[in-house]
N, C-alpha and C positions, 0 to 999 in steps of 0.2 A: 144454967145454960147447957144445952146439949151440943155435942160436937158431932160431926159426921154429916153424911148426905141428908138433905131435906127434900121431901117429895111433895108434889102438889096432889090434890085430890084424885086427879085422873091417874097419875102414876101409882099412887097407893091403891087405887081401885084395881088397876091392872095387876099389881102384885098379889092382891087378895083374890082376884077373879070375881069381883063384884062391881056394881055400878058406883059412879062417883056419888050418887045420891045416898047409897048405903054407907059409904065412908063418912059423908056429912052427918048422917043419922048417928053413927057410932061416936063421932066427935061430940055432937050435941048431947048425947046421953052420958058422956063421960067415960065410955068404955075404951075409947082410943084417945090417947094424949095428942094434942095438936097445939100449934102456935100460930097466932095471928100476926102477920107481918103486913102492915098497912091494911088493905082490904082483902088480903089473900090468906088462906089457910095453908099451913105447911105441916107435914107430919115427918118427924125424924125417923130415919130408917130403923134406928135402934128401938124406937117406940113401936113401930110396926112389927118388928121381930118379937118384941115382948108380948104384944097382943096375940100373935100367932101361937107362941109358946103357951100362953095362958088359956088358949081355946083349942085343945087338941081335937083332931078328927074323931068323930063318933062313928063307930062301925055300924053300918046298916045291914050287915050280913045276918040273916036269921040263924038263930041257934038251932041245931038239929042234929 
């Protein structure tokens, strides 16, 4: 069991800067850990932070 804040899809999407549909896709693919509470999906803040750490920003600056 995880402790700490739990976020709904919309809050997790806002934190990541993506749509709620993208968060749902990440959860379904297993890339992002989530918990089902009744009919709702919740993402632990710590799991969201782990996801971000595991997916660092890729530089798009051209070498030159």
